[in-house]
N, C-alpha and C positions, 0 to 999 in steps of 0.2 A: 504494500500500500504506500501511497505518497503521503508524506508528513504534512500536518496542518501548517507548519511553518513555511514549507515550500509553497503551499497553496496561497498563503497570505502574501508572501514576497512576490509571487508571480502577479497576483491581482493588483498589487500596489503599482506595478509597472504599467498597468492599463494597456495591455497589448492591443486590444481592440476596444475603442470607446465610441459611443454615440451620445449626442445630447438630444433631449426632448423637453418640451414645455408641458407642464402638468395642466390638463384641461379639467373643467368642472366635472366631467363624466367620471373621473377617477377618485373623486372626493366622497367620503362617507359621512355619516351623521356626526362624527367627531371633528369634522372639518379638516381632515387630513387624508392622505392617500390611503385607500382601503387595502386590506390584506390581499384580496383577489386582484386588485389593480396593479400591485407590485409585480405579480406574476405575469399579468397581461402585458404590461410595459416591457418586461424582460423578453418575453416570447415574441412580441412584435418587433423588437430590435433584432432578435435572432433571425426571424423570418426575412426581415429586410436585408440583413447581411447575406443570408443564403442567396437571395435574389440578386443583389448587387454584385456579389463575388462570383456568380455563375455556379454556385454549388448545387442549386436545384437541378440544373442541367446535368451535372455530374452524378447526382443521386439517380436521376432517371436513366442515364446511360449505363451506369454500373448496376442498376436494380438493387441498390443498397442505400439505406438511409438510417439516421440516428433514431433510436426509440428510447423513451424514458421509463424507468421502472419506479423511481421514487424521487420526490423533491422535498426539500425542507427550507423554510424561510425563517431567518432571524431578523428581528427589527431592532434598530439602534437609535435612530433620530427621526423625528417627524418630517414630512414633506407636505407642503401646502399648495393650493391652487396657484397657477401662474409661475411657479418656481421653475427655473431651468435646472434640470437634473442631468447627471452624467451616468451612463450605464457602461460598465466594462463586462466583457465576457471572455472566458478562456476555457479550453477543453484540455483535461489532463488524462493521459492514458492510465488505465488501472491494470493493464496487462501488457505483456511484452508485444503481443501481436495487435494491440489497440482494439481488440474485440470489445472490451469493456472500457468505460471512461467515466470521468466525473466532470461535470460542467459547472462552472462557478460564474454567477452574475454578481456584480457589486453595483449598488445604486447609491449615488452620492447626491446629497442635497445641494442647493445653490451655494452654500457656504463651503462646500467641499468635504463635508463630514459624511462618513459612511452611514447611510440610512437603513439599508437592508442588504442582506446577503442571501442569495438563493443557490443552494447546492443540490444538483440533481445527479443521480446515478443512472447510467444507461449503457447501451451497447449499440452496435450496428446490427441492422435487421435486413435480411434478404427479402426483398419485396415479392419474390416468386414462391420460395419455399416457406415463407413466413416464420423463419427461424433466425436466431442470433448467429452472427458469423463475423469473422475478421474482415475488415475492409480491404479492398485491393490496394496495391501500392499507389496507384493513380489517385484514389480517393484520399489516402493518407497524405500524399504530397500536396493535394489541393488544400487540405486543412493547414498543413505546415507552411506552405508558401504564402498564405494569407494571414499568418501570425495568429491563427485561432488555436494553435496547438502549443502547449507548454510541455517541455520534457523534463524528467527527473529520473533519479534511480528508481526503477520499478521492480517490485517483487512479483513473481508469478501469482 
């Protein structure tokens, strides 16, 4: 497994970041970003990155795509309507062959303080056999070349 310190240090480097302005749609009765909205914001950023970087085409051509098994959100600071937030995302291999991975989103408020961290465990999924599999070298290189992949010492 990859150490938490490694994960923390990688995310502080903000390998991939995007900025968004929080709309009223994301605000709950406490007048801050709702629990489900943090996840929606993060996944919207991820889907936009996949489109912009051509990864959706790669998933289609390789008939392999990421699948999530579990996600956990930790909350640290509030975020309010009209704040400009920064979202970072990185994928950490959890196995030598990159079959399994951990994805980390960090969401920072306008003051640059960590507001939420979303950690998901997942794997690559064969779109035809509907089973988990290791990605092709081409898919691995697509993630690495776009700085979406962080490497560390990995135990099997």
